[in-house]
N, C-alpha and C positions, 0 to 999 in steps of 0.2 A: 129356486129350485136352476133361473137364468145364472146364478155365480156357480154353483154347482155343473151346471152343463161347459158352461167357458172354462172351467177347472180341468174338464175333462180332454176339452179340444188341445192334443199335443203334433208338432210338429217332430216327425223323425223319420228318418230312412229305412227303407227294409228292401234289402237286396239291391235289385237297379234301379229301381224308382224310390222318388221323395215327393211323398204328399202329404196333406194335412190326414191326419190318422183320429177320428173322434170315436173313442168308448162309448156303446151305449147305456152301460149301466156303471157304477162304480160296484166294485168287488164284492161289498158287503149289500148292498142291496138289491142284487142281479134274481129277480123271482127263478123259480124250479130250481134252485141249487141248492143243493146239499152243505153246500161251504168248504168245499174241498178244492184247493190252488193247485190249478193247473196250470204248467207253461204251453206254448202252441207248439205242434211240430208239425216241421215244414220240411219237405222232401222235395225235390224234380219237381217245382213249380206245382207242388201242390200240398193243401191244409190238410192234416189227418186227425188233429184236434185243437180242436179251438178252445182256450183258458178264459182270455173277457173277450165277449166278440165286439164288433164295433166296425165302421167302414172307412173306406179312402176316397177324398173327396177331390173330386176333378172340375174345378169349376171355369167355366168358359171366361173368356176375354169380357171383359163391359163394350167394349165396342162390338163385337160379334154375338154376345148374348141375346137369345131369342126367346128366352123367358122359361122354356118348358127344362123340365128334370128328369132323367129316367135313374131308377135305384135295379143296381143289377145284382141278379143271385148266380154265381157261379154253380155249373155242375158239378154231377161226381157219384150220383148214386145213394145220396144224403152217408155216404162212406168218407169222401173227400172231397174237398172244391178247390176244382180246377181255377184258381183265381187268375191265373194269367189270361191264357188262352181266352176262357169263356168269361172273362170279368175284365182287366186290367185294360187290354186289348179293345175292348168293343167300347170303355168310358174314353179314351182318347179321342174313338172315330166320332163317338157323338158331340166331341167338343169341335172338329172339325167344320159343322155347321152350326153352332151355337147353341148348344144341349149341355147344360149341366150334367154330370154323372158323379153315382156315388157307388161302391164297389161295397156290399155287403160279406165281412165275414162271421157267417152265424154260428153257432153250437151244433154241431152234427149230433145226432141222436146215439151212437155209441158213448157219450161222454160216461164218465161212471158220475160225476158230478150232478149228472138232471134227476130228479125226481120223477117226472113225468117227461120220457125220452120224445111221444111223439108232437109235442106241442113247443116244443123249445126253437126249432126255427121258423115259426110262425111266430110268436114271439117278437124274435128278434128283428125279423120283417116288419111286423106293425111299428115297432119302437121306432126302428128307422126313418118309417113317413113320417111319426110324428115329430122326431126332432127337424126334420129336412122343413114342414111345415112353420113347425117354431121359428127357424132363421131363414124361411124364407124371401122378408123383403132384403135381409141384409145381406143374404147372397143374390138379390137379382133374381128370384125364380118367384112364377106366377104358382100359388099353392092350389090351381084349380087344375095345372096340366103338368102334373107330377104324375110320371108313368113307371112301371113294372117290367122288368127282361128278365127270361130265364131260359137257360140252356137246361136242355133234357131233365134230368132230377131238377134243377134250378126252376126249370119251366113249369114242373108240378109247383113248387114254391110259390111261384110267380102267378100261378091261376087259383092256386089255395088263399093267397091274400087277397084275389079278387073275387073270390067266388065263397068266403067264410065270415060271417057276420059278427062271429064272439069274439069278443075284446078279451085276447089271452094274454095282453100284455099293458093292461091296470097295474099301474105302480103306484097309486097315490098320492102325486106330484101334480104341478100344471103340466105338464105335456100330456096327462090325460084327455085334456079338453080337445087336443088337434085331432083329427082324423088319420084314421092310420090305411082309409081303403084308397085305390091307386084310381086315378081317372085312366088310364088306359092302360093294355097288357100289351107286351111282344113276348113271343113264345118262338122259340127254334129248338124244331125237333122233340117238343116236351113230352115227357109222361104225364099221363092225365087220368087212367083208367087203372086202377089199384087193381081190378077184379078179371082183369084179363088173363086167361089160364094158359098155363107155360110158361111164365116169366119170372113171377115174383116180384113184382115191380116193389111192391108195399113193404118187401122184407127190412130194408136198410131205415125206413120212416117208423116202421112198425113192431119188427122183430118176425121173428120165424111162426109164434102163435098166436098171430092178429085173428081177432074173429070176424064172422062177414060182416060183424054190426060198423067195426072200423075201417074194414075195406072199404065197405059202403062209403063211410062219413066224408074218404079220402080219396071216392073217385069223382075228380071232380066234374066230371058231364053230368053228374047226378046234382049239382051246388048251385048251377045258374038258374037265376031268377032276373027278372027284368030289370033289375038295379045293378048285374053284376055290368063293368062298364068294359067298352071295346076293346075287339083284339084285332092285333097284325099276328098269324101265325104261319110259319114257316116248316116245311119238313119234305125229305128226299124220300120217292117213294121204293128206293134200294134201302133204304134204312132195316138194317136186320138185328139190330138192339132195340130200338123204341122204334116197333110198328109204325107206319102212317095210319092205322086206323085209329091213335092215339086223337091227335090232330083233328082227322073225320068227325068223329063222335062229338069232342068240344065244339068245331064249329057247328055240328046242328044243333047243338044243346042252346049254342047261340040265337039260332036265327030263329028255333023253335020259338024265343025269347024275347022276341024281337031287339035283338041288340046285335048292333053294328060289328060286322068280323069279317075280314078280308083273307084268304086263304090260299098260299100256294103250296104248291105240290111240284116237287123238280122231280125228274127221273133219275138224276147221279148226285151224289154227297155222301150217299150212307149215313152216317151216322157219326159225319167228321164237317157238319157247318158250320164255320167259323169265317172272322171277318174276309179274310182271303183267304185262293187259292183254292177256292171252289171250282169245279169241274164244270163247264159248259154253261147254259143258262142258270146254273144256282147261283154262278157270281154275280148275279143281276139281286139277289133276293135286299141286299147294304139299299141301293140305291130305291127300290118298292116302297124299303120301311120308309125312307127318309121325305118321300113322296107324300106316303099314306100320313105320315104324321103332318105335312104341309094342309092335308086334305082336310085333314080330322078337324084342325085347328090347335093343334098341339105344338107346332113351331109358330110363332108371330111373325107374319111379314108385314113389312113396313111400306109402303106405298108414298 
């Protein structure tokens, strides 16, 4: 399997950036696929269709390496992926303080190639974590310090991989023996509660006719257990796209299960909290996040 994965690792340039890109699967071994070959569809820094999912690799320098890593899930309502503003830019930021980062290009539920639309993003997320742990040693990454970050619907995917214990990415190869469970979650303006009335957050992932059972299944505040990893959560009180209630209910669920959770609700920022140009105190979220990672031991400090 190592030879297969190494063969998958290719270097190429995509638009304005150049990084190593690693496909998650070979086209003939991709689970949950009907075998339809689809090209990617990218426009205005958004990915609207994913043919072969994979991840861009942003390894930090050996001199600055602090041992941790973060897998980033760009948001976009499970309709598209804003891979630059909620992906690549954040990856470069993590590198500035010694954390390696991986930006996942995951399959979107609207793909005609999928057999089961609801599990495709989670399959790709779990596979990404397994690949990173398999190569953690060669990349200078501590396999016990690998977290996930997601914005908006990407935050839903990040909280899903942190709360759903079912293995939906088993491929029958050597990677199956590696854990896909993240060691921590960073959630920015996350969608959490699919059952919130009047917003229809579930439609992008589950479609228009989702059952109440499926809506509850992916309302991730209901999936928190004592084994859920710790979380750092950021939200704006004036977010009228994904109300702050989502972060509040998830924070409460974490606390009720005895999970360490750091919640930061800022008065401004709407649904536009990003790496830069945040209003007022919202601009502090990146510094708070870095300090939290140090406090929790996910950034190795040398004495």
